[in-house]
C-alpha positions as CSV (number, residue, x, y, z in Angstrom):
1,M,119.6,110.9,96.8
2,A,118.2,110.0,93.4
3,R,115.4,111.5,91.4
4,I,113.1,108.6,90.6
5,A,110.1,108.5,88.1
6,V,107.5,105.8,88.6
7,L,105.4,105.1,85.6
8,G,102.1,103.8,86.8
9,G,102.8,105.3,90.2
10,T,99.2,105.2,91.4
11,G,98.5,101.5,91.0
12,Y,99.0,98.8,93.6
13,A,102.7,98.2,93.0
14,G,103.5,101.7,91.8
15,S,102.0,103.4,94.8
16,H,104.0,101.2,97.2
17,I,107.2,101.9,95.2
18,V,106.5,105.7,95.4
19,K,105.9,105.5,99.2
20,E,109.1,103.5,99.8
21,A,111.2,105.8,97.7
22,V,109.9,108.9,99.4
23,D,110.4,107.3,102.8
24,R,114.0,106.6,101.8
25,G,114.5,110.3,101.0
26,H,114.5,110.2,97.2
27,T,112.8,112.8,95.0
28,V,109.9,111.0,93.4
29,V,107.8,111.8,90.3
30,S,104.7,109.6,89.8
31,V,103.3,109.5,86.3
32,A,99.8,108.1,85.8
33,R,96.7,108.7,83.7
34,V,94.8,110.0,86.7
35,A,96.2,111.5,89.9
36,P,95.1,109.7,93.1
37,A,92.6,111.1,95.5
38,E,95.1,110.4,98.4
39,R,98.6,111.5,97.5
40,I,101.8,110.5,99.2
41,H,103.3,113.5,100.9
42,G,106.7,114.3,99.3
43,A,105.9,112.9,95.8
44,T,105.1,114.9,92.8
45,Y,102.2,113.7,90.6
46,I,101.9,114.1,86.9
47,E,98.9,113.1,84.8
48,G,99.8,111.7,81.5
49,T,99.9,108.7,79.2
50,L,102.7,106.6,77.9
51,L,101.4,107.3,74.4
52,D,102.4,111.0,74.7
53,I,106.1,110.4,74.1
54,P,107.1,114.0,73.7
55,G,105.3,115.1,76.8
56,L,106.7,112.1,78.8
57,V,110.2,112.8,77.7
58,A,110.0,116.4,78.9
59,E,108.7,115.3,82.3
60,L,111.5,112.7,82.7
61,E,114.3,115.1,82.0
62,G,116.8,115.0,84.8
63,V,115.5,111.8,86.2
64,D,118.2,109.3,87.4
65,V,116.0,106.2,87.5
66,V,112.7,105.2,85.7
67,V,110.6,102.4,87.2
68,S,107.8,101.0,85.1
69,A,104.9,99.7,87.2
70,V,102.5,99.7,84.3
71,P,100.4,96.5,84.0
72,G,100.6,94.5,80.8
73,R,97.3,94.8,79.1
74,G,96.1,94.1,75.6
């Protein structure tokens, strides 16, 4: 199975993507500014921001797929 990172993994779309990927047996890392109160069992949660490029790159090392579920905001 794949190792998947979901950027914005705690939002509406992101949390559904995380759940579906975990249910399908993938290893999932959810990256968001704030970890959710209710976590999906089997997913790993990382608090961080897209603006911290060096930290984000380190967290994404070894990931097969990156899904961006970050909303477009001004």
